[in-house]
Phi, psi and omega in degrees: 000150185233161175244140181236134178238131170233129174227129172260120175266128186229171164286167188307120181275151172300141183303322182297326181284330179303310181291315182298316182295321178297317179295321180294317179293330178296335175268316189289314185298309178300322182295316182288326176294321179295322178299330180266010180058034176261100178288166180200163178273324181197153176228121179239129178254135181237146182208136173222177179298343184240012182194154172226127187220155174222135178239116180252121181251148175075035177278144172289149179292332182215147173300152171288145173298147180219162177251142181225127179268127182241129178272134182250208182286165174302146181300328182295331179264347180272333181225135175235121181057036177080000181250143180293141176266180178297331178296317178293317181297319179295319179297316180297318180295318180297324181272355178072036180230166175280160180302321184289355176278348180283144176222148182260132179227149177278139174230175180290352177248014179113186180277133178228159176273137177231156172221139176259107184266141172261118183252115180292143179293141178276160177290136180302324180301319181292320180294315181298322179298330177278327184285324186305310178300326177296315180301323181286313186288337182273356176293141181238153179176178180273149171054053170291153184227155168257149176228164186054224183245023184259176180256352180296130183246136178201157181301328176217158181303138175273125186250339181206163180211125173256128177221105184236130168253102193059246182254011184251133176289126177271116185291114177222139179233128172260127183244129175225087184066233179276355180264124178234146176237118179259141180290148173205201180248012185261114173261185180238133176279189180297138183302322187254318192274343185251128174242117182293150180291342179238173177305156183309138181245154171076187187245138171097012179191182182247356185232075182295136178235118179275126181262109182296312182226153181306316185290349180274359192305305187299315182290323178298318180288325176297321178296338179260021175063040174229118175265101184281340181282110185298322179297319178296318179299316181298317180296317180297316181298313181301315181295317181294319180294316179297319180294318180295320179294318179299321180298330179270006178078026182225198185229128182285130176269094185253107174270147184297320181298315180293318179299317179298316183293314182296326178304327183263014176254349185226159176251335180219089190292143177214114182285131179234130181266131174244164183230149172230161185296135182297340181297336181284351180289352174288341177293150173305136183302331179296327178293314181296314182291327177296316179295315184287315186274301188290316183277322189250348182061041175254163178259124176283163179241127180259159177294321177199158180293335182269347182225088190287057173265136186281146166264156184281049180224161172213161180237126175248147177260111183270148173253015184256201185279121178303332179293341180257024184302320182297319179293318179298316179298317182297319179296317179293323179298322179298317180295314181295318180301316181295318181291320179292325178296319176299315180300319180296320179296313181298318183299312181295321181293321181293329184282356183297327181231157182292160185301322183300331182291349179274350184303316181302329181293338179295340178290348179256004180250124182277129174279307176205142190310317184269355183248000175088207189269171175294328178297321177294323177296319179301318179299320180293315183289332173298318179294318180294319178301322178294320178297322179292316181296331178296335180276343187251151177268091182232161185285162177297325179296317179294322177299320179295318178299317181296315180298319181290317180295321178298321180293321188263356193296338181252002187297328183288350180297335182256013173279159182294324182296313182288328176299320180281322181235084183302335179297344184271004179300140183086312179295310180290328176302319178296314181297313183291328178295315178297318179294335180272359178087013177289152177301150181300325180298322179290314181298315180297321181295325178299320176288315188288336188293345176276348185277149354280147181273350179187179180299132179084355181284163179293152174263157176299140185257342181260151180300318180297314179297323181295314184288319178294322178296316178298317182298316180299312183290325180291323177298316179299314180300307184295318183294313182289320174299321181298335176274359181080015183262067183281150176297142178227127179056233179270358182273118179209068188298335180261011178052047183288325177297316179297322180295315180294320176301316182296315179302314181296313182294324178296314179299316180295311185293321182271355181054049179274125180281061182270129174274094185292328179299313179290318183298316179299318180298318180293317181293319178297320178298317178298316181294316183293329181298330180264349181223082183300339181280002180302133181299139184294339182275005184305312184296316179296324177297318180292319176302311182296321180297315179295321178298321177298317182292319178298317179301313181296316180296318180297319182284313190272326182259326181262354176058043176263134181301147187301321183288330177289325175296316177299323181292335180270318184272342180084148175243110184055040182234092185305323181297317182288318180295321178294320180300318180297318181285331177292326185218086181295329180294319179293319179299316178297314183297319180293320180296314180295323180293319177299317179296322180296313183285339171289316183296325181263013175069005177296325181301325181298333184289335183244349189302308188299310184292317182291318182294319179295318178297319181297316181296316180289322182299335180297340180274355175260188182234022180290135177303142186284357180251353181291129181241341188272113182294331185293338179260348186249341187232143178252102181301333182293347179269358181294141178244341182232152179297332180296330178292316179296319179297318178299312181301312181299321180295322180289323176302316179289337182285333187306305182298325179294319180294315180297322179292318178298320180295321182286318186265350186059029173263086188281353176295323178301316181295315180296320177300318180292320178294324177295322183293324183267357181305316179298325179296317179293320178300318179295325177299322181277314194231359184283183180297336179253029183295159182236159171268108185301314184274062182294154181292336177279115185303324183290317178294318178302312181295323180298317180290322176296325178294323175301312179295323178297323178297316178297316176303316183293322177296318178293328181294342173300330175266308187195162173274098185293341177294341180268350184276133179268137181299134182293000000 
């Protein structure tokens, strides 16, 4: 068995690509080796800012020989009078076998010629030499570049390549115009910390490291001050940051995103503590952490995990010489000091006037070229917020808070702080609103209306924040859709899918009884009134878009089976789709309840009878909302006792269904359907069973109406015709 090492030495790669490329090779390398029938004991992918490597252990030196069956021409054209024709001779020659190796076999399309070929296994070295360029060329990422005069694309120029099969260099050449990279055994150590014992080796660096054997790779690079194992680097960084914070008497604020990014910025991590002047602590802590974390990729230090007050320190992960830590700290401190001083200036300047005074400046900020200014958007979302409050039973005080928050929610966009640090939108609006004497409910809503900012983010917790947030997102959706700029494929520049998801999740989480069907119609009417050229299909497009998002959320976030989602939202069923949009809370509750009764097998008790009734009822013409048997069925037409029993059971079902519909307690309905299931079964298959499709049209319609009534009662919960049998 053999070990194979491939390392690409590059100029500094973007941190995002370091992680992404490692993940891609973790999928790609095993898959391509499996396609070539090259088994292995383990595959480890390593990545740093200056290299991407894979170490495959336990490879066979050669593929196993294999047999392959090849189908040839029809026997009728391959042999005439028992003698091979040119077709047979050509097939045999192409497959590299003698004529007598051909055999005739029967297939469902007639007799054909077959040959069983023995294919000798290829040498692993030859296969790997072919696979390596594929592994490189199939990597994907943003902003790939060409360098020199070649066509080879990669995020940064490739400067060296190590390719070892055990202790032997596997000859591979990457060509990019006049620039070529030939494989060897020379890697590169740390730019600063490693000094080779001999003059510099290899291409692309100052610290050549000779790798004797493929399996020695990780230890050789560690000896050269490069930790190629990404997991180890991440663990070291976390431990060093925590230790440094403890030394300063605080607690390290380590977010996963920052830790992941910093891991891919260094090859040999070294935590360095910097300090800033305590006078800057008067700034909102969010400003300081944005400067330290978002702009500089440093870790802030808190007084305690339970009391997130900042200490005047930060921790940076250096890729330099630990002996120069003081110099590194001083350089970082100068940068932080300058940024915090700017922040302090902006903060003081913004507080000179109340938040409301910034509203006129919004008239000079464009929201979207065809939609006017941000001030115009504020006017629209104020109107939408009013439409939402009209649907809800809320106090006059809450209505006033909502109207005020809607008016002020974008005012901080034209402050100096947010202009300099766009990440602070909403956060500074909240701070400036409080400083201006606005009610806390208004200030909180200004911050919350941007939530959620991404998948997994918090939702707004206050009613004011929820309604202003829905209004803001709904305005964006209707306005951008109104311009015909619908999301396509992966392209969604205005994050419209995220906006629709957020609206739905806010309504669900806050249990807001918002009639989205009516609200969308009202907002579209307002939009169309000012833009007569709006396409007439706009409202239907929005309905369909929201249904798609609700469907996705139910399946992917709520883990409801696809057919149960179809049963709740309807498939080409306008009544059901409208019902879902009228009452999103009910749609969610029904979907979760269906999944629950499927999981506990209760659904199986009613599925057969309800589904069978639903399929047959489709051949009748009873309205799908009719529940009252006394108006839909004529008992005098009954011919069998099973019909009367069915009718009596549906009569008793009516109050239970109406109560379930009113209280959304669908267990009552399911219990009632379970109770009458034997009666329905007897109607179909018992000793007093009937032929539904009777030759007498009136009797036939009467029986179809009976089945239609059962279908309609079940439809209060779901469209059972869409449910697939478990």
